[in-house]
C-alpha positions, 0 to 999 in steps of 0.5 A: 750640675757643674762638674770640673776635673783637672789632672796635673803631671810633673816629670823632672829628669834631674841634673848632671852626668847621671841625672842625679835628683829628679822628681815625679808628681801627680795631682788630681782636682775635682769640683762639683756644684749642684743647684736646685731652685723651686718656686710656687705661686698661689692665689685665692679669691674670697668674694671681694677679697683676694690673697696670694702666696709665693713660696720659694727655695734654693738648695746649693751644694759644692764639693771639692776633692784634691789628691797629690802624690810626689817622690822624695829624695830623687829618683832611684833610676833616672827617667823612670817616673812612678812613685815606687822609684822614689829614693825616700818614702813618697809623699801623699796628701788628700783634701775633701771639702763640702759646703751646703746652703739652703734657703726658704722664702715665704711672701704673703700679700 
């Protein structure tokens, strides 16, 4: 299993005499991947004859989650970085994605 996470924070104080504007943004990304591989090998002899069988399989699963939150319209109080300090309603976006792949193999000889 592989697990990767990242966190991003952006603080913009603003410009001018009273630091007009300004912004604040938070992002969180998480990626998880899981792999399971299986294999079995069987041989059987019947007198002068022999046969073999190989069974195999793989399960692969990935999951990705992203969350982003940001201020809109500037900051009410310059230099105070939290979502409640947004002049307009703060923005929020979340995205979740999951993919699965399953394979099964049979070889006979």
